[in-house]
C-alpha positions, 0 to 999 in steps of 0.5 A: 750399551747400545751408544757404546757399541755404536761409538766402538765401530766407529773408533770413538771412546766412551770413556778415558783413563789419565791414570791407571787407577783411574776411568773417566766416563764421556758425556753421552752428549759428546758421544753423540755430537762426535758420532755425527762429525763422522757422518752417523746419526746418534741424535735419539734412540731410534737413529742409535739402533738404526745406525747401529744395525747398519753399521754391525751389517756392513761390518759383517758383509765386509771382505777387507778393511778400508786399508791393508798395510803390508810391511816390506822385509829387506831380505836377502836374495835366498830369502823366502817369498813374503806371505800375505797380509794377514787380512788378505791371507783370511780371505775364503779359499779361492778369492782371486786378489788383482793389485793395481799398482801407483806405477800401473802394473798388475799383479794376481794372487789366489787366496790357499786353502781350497782342496784338490785345487794344487799349489797357490801362487806366492805372494806377488813381491809387490814395489813400494806404493799405494796400489789398490787391491781388489778381491773377488770370491769363488760365490761373486762377492767383491771388495776394493781396498787400498793396500800400502806396501811400505818399508818395514823402518824409517831411514836412520841418522848415519850415526850419532850426531847433534844440531841446533834448534832453531826458531827460524823468525828469532834469528835476524841477520843484517841481511833480514827484513825485520825477522829471520829468513830462508836467507839466514838460515842457508847461511846458518846452516852452512856455518853450523855444519862447518863451524861447529860439526853440526849435523842438522838444524831444526826449524820451527814449523814454515807452514803458510800462515793465515793472513790479516792484522794482525797474523797469529804469529803462532807457527803452530796453527796455520793456514796450510800445512801444504805449502810454506809461507813466503814471508820467509823469503830472501827478497834480494836473492830472487833472480827476478828482483835484479831486474826490476825497473822500478829501482827507486821504490825497491831502495825505499822498501830496503830502508824501511826494512832496514829500520824494522831491523833495527828496531828489533835488534836495537831498540828492543821492538817485537818481531812484526811480522805483519809489517815485515810481510806488508814490506815483502808482499810489495817488493814481491808484486814488483818482482812478480811483474818481471818477465821469466827468463826461459829456463825459471820459466820451464822450472815454474811450469814443471812445479805446477805440474807437480803440485796440481790440484793442490796448489791450484786449490791454495792459490785460489784460497788466497787470492779468494781471502785478499778480496773477502777476507781470510776465513772461508765460512764467512764467504758468499755461499757459492765460494765456500766450496772449491769444486762450485761453479762459483769458485771456478768463475772466481778463479778465471776472474782472479787469475793474475792473482792465483798466479802471484801466489802460486809464484810465491809457492815456488819462489819459497820452494826454490829458497827451502831447496837451497838452505838444504843444499847448503846444510848438506854442502857443509856436511851435514849428516841430516840437515833440515829437520822440518817441523809438522804442526798438528793441524790448521786454522779451521778458516784458512787454506786447507779446510777450505781445499780438503773441508771433506776430510775435515771433521766439521764442528770439532777441535783439537785438544787434550783432556785434563792432566796432572799440568792442565786440570781444564783440559785444553783445546787448539782450535784445529779441526781433525782429519775424519779417520774415515775419510782418510781412509776411502781416500787411500791416505791421500790427503796424508801423503800429499802434505808428508810428500811436500814437506820432505821435499827438502828436508834431511828429517820431520819433526811430527808435533804431538805424534801420538796424533797418528794413534788417537785425538782428543776431540772436542766438540764446538762450544763445548769446554777441552773436558767434555771431549773424547778420543777418537782413534786412527788406523795406526797402521795405516798412518805409520805405514805411509809415513814410513813409505814417504820418508822412505822416499824421501830418505829422511829421518822421522822424529815424534814429540812424544812428550806428555799424555802418551797411550801404553804400546804408542811409543813401543810402536813407533820405535818399531818403525824406526821413528826417533822419540823426543827426550828431555832433560827434567822430564826423564826420571825414574818414574816407576821406581825411585822418581829421581833423575834418571842416568844417562846410560838408561835413557833410551837410544832412538831419541833426539835428546834436549834440555828444553823446547820451544814450549819451555823455559831456556836452560838458563832460566830454568837453572835460576828459576827466572821462569818461575817468577815470570808466571807469577808476574802474568798470574798464572801460577795456582800456587803462592809463589813461595811454594812454587820457588821451593819446588823449582829450587829442589828440582833444580838442586836434585839435578845439579847435585846429581851432575856433580856427581857425575863430575859433569860440573866441574866449573861448580854450582855456582855459575849459570853458565857452568850449569848450562854446559853440565846439562849438555855434559848429561846429554852427551853421556846418554846413548841418544842418536841425536843431541839437540842444542837449544840455540837460546841456550847456546848464548844465554837467552833466558825468555821462553820463546812461547808460554802457554796459557796466555796471548796477548800477556807475553810475547809468544813467538815475537821475541829475537834471540837475545844475551843473558842480559836480554839485549837481542843478538843478530845472527852475526853476534850470535855464531861469533859468541864466545859463549856459544863456541864454549859450549859447542867445544863440547861437542868437538872432536878429540879423546874426550869426545870420542869417549862420550860417543860423539862424533861431529861429522857423520857423513861427507857432503851429499850423502843420505841417511841410509 
């Protein structure tokens, strides 16, 4: 019980409940290892007792929690003054609180309740932001805390809207260098907003990848989530490109890029990110040698000043990785610390390479801004929806620069469930909740601000991680992990605050195992959920498909995701055959096929009964349309069309449980026959336009509550 009490004080679970009728104990060794990663010694009974005594003494003496949240209600001018946050209101009578706001202002308040002291000042109307508060009691005790003042809810989509879900690398155009780029993103955004009335365009994470050969192609295991990857740059759109003197070499690079593109689109080769980057890097070296014009130089300097230490650290890691390899844990000892004298010397020695990488970050940022402008200018109500991965590579730039914020020797994953009896280990170090709180959530705030710079919305992968994460000690099986709790109130407050400042919608990917109360807490703060058709059933009742009217409104409704089969593959059963060929089935093929056919048949019958399958059940294209007709019947605020669905692609972009058995994250968008399609082919596809006519304005669409244009160009979500 002593170990359990110590664990509870630090938010570490000693058991978990995979279902309502089952509780699984966590091994003591796991609890001890996780506590050690949090800086708590529990290695021996004596250490446990000493750590517990220290923790309980600190808890008893603590005046305030590390973080206090004040939800700022936007009431009319006549509304009564706001009340103090509960943790401040509970301070001893007469306690004086001084708030230092992030903009340099000050405000004072005194806790009420002292007899005969007269009226107390009302709680001050503080500006939104992350402030510091100091409390001093009449008997001389003092405490400091981070005070987050946030709006009650995130911005919402102005009206119901639809859009595309796109894996950018997979969408090559005639101008791409072997994979989709930010020029392609701007083009497809402009087309989608104007031609098919799309209100948003959701893309895969564009985070900076860990360099190497081969590079991990997964966008969900990046080196840094704070900065984008320059592999997405459209080289020809960089102004300095026109002034490169070595034109002959640039022409040779363009020919090589053209060959790469044709190998993917015409010859069926896989997208080769490493080959693309090798060409772009050489071109960017030439561009970097071109002096910047005064205006461009000033804009670059502004970006450097705005990003500050975070960008310098990122670029320093990139420069050091060129010399010592992409895993900082294997670098010479002095360089493993970003604040060491050795690192400072290396930064000075490598200043040209550091400048090269800061320049790449700026160039990528400018092209992201251009893509969002293109989306808004095309009339999109939301625009680009960026994706935030769960974590970062343990050897990458963020893990090096912010290593005191990450739990060493731990990895994020998932416990065993009905779909994966062995659990999951994602190989991503988790943030330490205590370190986040001690920093005033500075790493989290900086991350969100950078991602929201050029976004109309942000999708958060595994949004349940704002509440708790499954930590797996290094070297252990995922089954030997445990949950570690975060201050969800503080995490949500910072998220809502930064989304408000950016005028951005927030979408949480809340699929899988979701703790009771989490979806309700997210909805209360305006965070939209994610609802996938195949998972929406009356699980607590009949188990049958959930009627469209019963779907939640506060969600993005989709037919599939990047980790699931395309709708065509699901309807035809091809995804079962693929998993069989790769040895991924846990039951006989015939049994899996029978169950899958029964599920699909049930859905098709239901769609037919609703009058959504006028083409009949035989045609796969008609059945895909029926699925999206169903989504239009739901009250969902946003409806996402998986772009491969629109052209009949039957291949998944990612097949969980595989590594080199399947070309995850390396496939271009293709038609029903598997032949790759260029962006120009996609936007002119008769099949795509047939599907998107369902979303077109008209009497039928109006009856379904669908609008194609939800805001004029330049409008912002409110």
